[in-house]
N, C-alpha and C positions, 0 to 999 in steps of 0.2 A: 449732343443735346437732342438732335432729331431722333436718333435711335432710342434713347431713353424715354422720350416723350411718346413715341409709337408703342414701345413695350408697355409703358404705364397705362396708356389709354386702352390698348388692346387687352391688357390684363384685367382692368376694371370692367370693360365691356363683357369679357368672357365670364368673369365671376358673376356679374349681374344677370347675364343670360342663363348661366347655369342655375343660379338660385331661383329663377323664374321658370325655366324650361323643365327641370326635373320634377318639381311638384305638379306642374301642369300635365306632364306626361303621365304621372302616377294617377292623377285625378281622372284623366280621360280613359286610362286603362280600366280603372274601377267602374267608370261610368258605362263603358261598353259591356263589361261583364255583368253589371247590375241590370242593364237593359235586356240582355239575353236571358238572365235569370227571371226577370219580370215576364218576358214573353213565354218562357217555359212554364212558369207558374200559372199564367193565364190559360195556356193550352192544357195543363194538367187539371186545373179546376174544371175547365169545360169538359174534359174527358170523364171526370167523375160522375157527371150527370148521365152518362151512358153505361155505367157499371153498377150492377147489383150484386151484393155479396149473398150467395145462397145460404139457406139455413142448413143444408146437408152437404156433406162432402161429395155426394154423388152428382150434385148439380154442377154444371160446367159454367165458368165465367167467360163471357165474351168481351174481349178488349177491342176498343175502337181502332180503326186504322190510323197509324201515325208514323211519322218518320223518326220519332223518338223511341227509345227503349223503355217499355212499360212493364211494371210488375205490381201485383196486388198482394198485400199482406193482411192477415186477419188480426184480431185484437191481441192475439198472443205473440205476434211478431213473426209468424211463419209465412213463408211465401206460398200462396195458393194459386197463383196464375202468373203468366208472363215470364220474362227473363230478368234475372237479377240475383243478388246474394240470397242464399237459402235462409239466412236469419236476418232479421230486420237490422239495417244499419242505423247509425245515430239519428239521421234525419227522420227516419220512419218512427223511431221511438219518441222523438220530440213531438211529431205530429200526433201520435197516439196520446201522449201525455197532455198536450195543450189543446188539442182539437183545432189547431190552426195550421196553415201551410208552413213548412220549414224548407230551407234551401241550404245548399253548400256547393263549393267549387274546389277543384284541385285535381291534380293528375290528368289534366287535359279534358276534364268533363265537368258539366254543370248538372246538378242534381236538385230535384224538387220533390217533396213529399206532401201530397194533398189528402186530407182526411175524407173518407167516404161516410156520409151522414145519411141516416134514416130516422126521420122524426127527431132531428136535432141530437141524435145519438151517434157516436163514432162506431161504425161497424167494421171498419178496416181502413187501410191507407193505400193510395195509388202512388207508386214511385216512378217518376219520369226522369230519364237521363238523356242528355245529348252532348255532343262534342262542343268544346269552346273554341273551335277553330275560327269561327266567324268573328267572335269577340277579339281573339288574338290577332286576326288579320286587320281588323279595324284599329286595334291598338298599335300594331306595327306601322300602319299608314300614318297614324297620328304622330308617332315618334319620328318617322321620317320627315313629316312636314315640320314638326317643331325643330328638328335638327337643321333642316334647310334654312328655315327662318333665322335660327340662331347663328348659323354661319354667315348668312347675309348681313345680320346686324353687326357681327364682329368685323366682317370685311368693310362695311360702311364706316365703322369706328376707326379701322386702320387707315382708310382713305382720308377721313377727316383729320386724323392725327398727322398724316403726312402733310396735308395742306396747312394745318395749323403750325406744325413744326417748321415748314418752309417760311410761313409768314413771320414766325418768331425768330427763326435763325438768321434770316437775311439782314434784318436790322442789327442784330448782334454782330454778324460778320462785318457789316460796314463800320460799326463802332470799333471792332478789333483792328480793322485795316487802318482806321484813323489813328488808333493808339500806336500802331506800328510806325506810321509815318511820323507821329509825334516823337516816338523814341529815336527815330533816325534824324531828328533835328528839324523837321518841318513844322515850325510853330504856327504857320498860317492855316493848318488843317482845321476844318470845322466839320462836325458830324451832321448828317441829315436828320430831320425830324421824321418820325415814323408814325405818329399817332398812338403809339403805345406808351402810356405815361411812365412806366418804370424805365423803359429803354431810353426815352427822351430825357429823363432825369440823369441817367448815366452820360448821355451825350452832352448835356448842358454842363455837367461837372467836368467832362473832358475838355470842352471848349474853354471853360474858365481857366482850367489848368494850363492849356496851351497859351492863352493870353497872358497869364501871369509869368509863365516861363519865358515867353517872348520878351516881355518887359524886363524881366530879370537879366536875361542874357544880353539884351541891348545895353542895359546900364553897366553890366560887368565889362562888356567889350569896349564901351566908351571909356570906362575907368582905366582899362588896360592900355588903351591908346593914349589917354592923357598922361598916365603914369609913365609909360615908356618915353613919351616926348619930354616929360620933365626930367627923367633920368638921363636921357641922351644929352641934354643941354649941358649940365655940369660935367658929364663924362667927357664930352668933346672939349670943354674948357680945360679939364685935367690933362687930356692928351696934348693940347696945344702947349700947356706949361711944360710938360715933360719933354716934348720935342724941342722946345726953346732951350731947355737946359742941355739937351743932347747936342744942339748946334753950337754951344759955346766951347765944345772940345773937352777932352779928358772926361768923357762921360763915364761915371761909375756903373758897375754892373747892376746895381740896384735900380737905376733908371731904366735900363733895358728890360729888367724883370718887371718893373712897374708898367711899362708900355705893353708888355705881353699880357699882363693881367687885365689891363684896360681893354685890349682887344678881346680877350676871353669874356670879360664882363659884357661888352657890347654884343658879342655873339650869343651869350646867354639870354640877354634881354630880347634879342630878335627871335630866338627859339621859343622862349616862353610866350611871347606875344603871338607868334604863329599858332601855338597850341591853344592859347586862350581864345583866339578868333576862330578856331576850328577850321583852319584853312584846308582846302581839299588837297590831301597828300596821297590819294589812292594810287597814283602812278609813281610815287617815290620808291626808289630802290637804294638800299644802303649796302656798300661793300664793307662787311664787318672786318675782313682781313686788313684792309687799308685803314679802317678806323682804329683797330687795335695797334697797328704799327705807329699811327700818329699819336695815340695815347702813350705808347711806350716812350717815344721821343720826348713828350712833354712831361712825363712823370718820373722818368728814370733819375734825372738829376736830383729832384726833391727827395726821393726815397734814398738815393745813394748818400745824400748829406746826413741821413740818419743811420747809415750803414745797413740799409735794408735793400736787398736785391729785388728787381722786378722781372718776372719771367712771363713770357707770352708764348702760348702754344696754339697755333692755328692749323687747320687742315691744309693739305697741299693744294687741293682744288679750291676754286673760288667759292666763297660763302657769301651769298647775297640775300639780304632780308627785305621783305616788303615793309619798309618803314622809312621814315625821314632820317637822313644822315645826321643833320644837326641835333635832332632830338636824341638819337641813339648816342651820339657823342656826349651830350649832356648827362645822360643816364650813366654812361661809363665813367665819366669824371666824378660823379657823385659817389659811385661805388668805390672807386680807387681812393677818393678823399676819405671816405668812411673807414676803409681798411687802414689808411695811414694814421688817422687820428685815434681810432679805437682799437686797432689791431697791433700785432707784433710780428717781427720776423719778415720773411720773404712774402711778397705779394705775387700771386700767380693768376694770370688771365688765360683761360682755356676755352676753346670754342669747339663744339661738337654738334653733329646733326642727328636728330632722332625723329623718324617718321614724318618728315616734312617740316619739322621745327628746328630752329637753330638755338642751341643752349649756350649762353655765355656765362661762365662761372668765374667769380672773383673770390679767391681764397687767400687767407693769411694764416699766420701761425699763432694767433692770439687765443685767449680763453673762450671767445665766442659770445653768444647771446644767452643771458640767463632766462629772459622771457622773450622769445622770438617775435611774437605778434606785437609786443609793445614798441618794438623798434620802428614800426610804421605809423605810430601815433604822432600827431603833430603837436609840437610845443608843450603846453601845460597838460594836454591830454595824456602825455606819457607818464604822468605821476611824479612822485618824488624820487624814484630810483634813477639810476644812470640811464639817460636817454640818448637819442641820436639826432636830436633837433628835428628840422623839417626835411633834411636831406633825403633820407630813404622814403619818406612819405611822398615827397615831390617826385622822386625817381619812379615810384610805383605808379603815380598818376600819369606821368609821361609814358611809361611802358604800356599802360592800359589804353591810353589815347591812340597808340600805334597798333592796337589789336593784340598786344602781347601780355606778358605778366611778369611780375617780379616777386620772387619768394625766397625764403631762407631754406636752401636745400639741406644744409647741415648746420645746426645751431652751434656746434663746437664741442670740445676744442678743435682748432683748425676750422673755423666757420667758413661756409660757402654760401654766397648770395648768388642766385641764378636768375638771369634775364632770358626769357623765352620770347622769340620772335618767329613769325611765319617765314619760311624760306620762300623766296620769289619763285613763282611758276609752279606751286604745289597745291594739293587739295587743302592743306592747312591755311593757305592764303585765303581761299574762299570762305 
């Protein structure tokens, strides 16, 4: 902004100075030339009083002493005395024709033709010439002065633009800093008033937004806490009932499976509540290899019951991501559940590292996604076609909350959903 403001003001000042200085310089140059022509004309007229054109060619014409070059022409335009063109130039012919002085300039010389009068009759013309060096010197001095003043004006405009740019940019920089803090979740931020109405309006709008977001987040966090509490109570009652049935003996496998699902549901509630509260997880590190081994043990039986194998491919070295382990576990469960419900054939989990990022791919052998982006729409927003519920949308939100991303790398057939997370201790983490 500062650079553009300086360029704009300096450009306007330069154009304004140019539009004023050039005509002024031209006018002064002409003024100095006209002044010298006027002095030359005055000297030539004064010299005519000392010159008499003789009636016969034998008489000699005496020219007055002068620093100018003088020449006398008769009525026929012939030079009869002095130094100059042999035949009358245009200025001499004009003076002979009009009976009044004529002047001209060019080729570095000033020329004046003054008529010689005897009893109000033109008997000849005196041609006086001198160099225009003095007028040119005065004109150059005027141009130099105009140029210096113009540069001074432009420099002053640039300094004023720098000061104005600083005065305007600092409030905007403070507003930008407040907006960044607001984006980082600091809803208590308030922008300073600067006295600039437009900037203060932006600051006031930002303050109002921060207040509304703070109120909204507080209400949502309160709702999440209340909802989790209400869910935990019947969930704990369900666990007690299932454990009571288990203590009676001859516990069917369905009871053990139900207890496992209750534990999973409780862990899911805790994970979602932590994400909703935006708990500080900057120091959290997830061992993806261990998470995939755990997912394999939990899902292999369910997939095997449908005659679908589960394959896990992890690198030999430890793969640690800068993310919360429970959140990543929830995302992996959503992806496997999606592959189980919507896919076909074997389900493959593969983990690779790319430039400081860990890529977790979940692939099945089904037909894939007809419209990949619709898979991440929630509920009714997915339209009338086959959808994926809120599972993938929730998984993407959880991935983004951990600084990663969830995309469909291959829409199908043999679709691949890819989870990207920053590897711990790399530039991608920053």
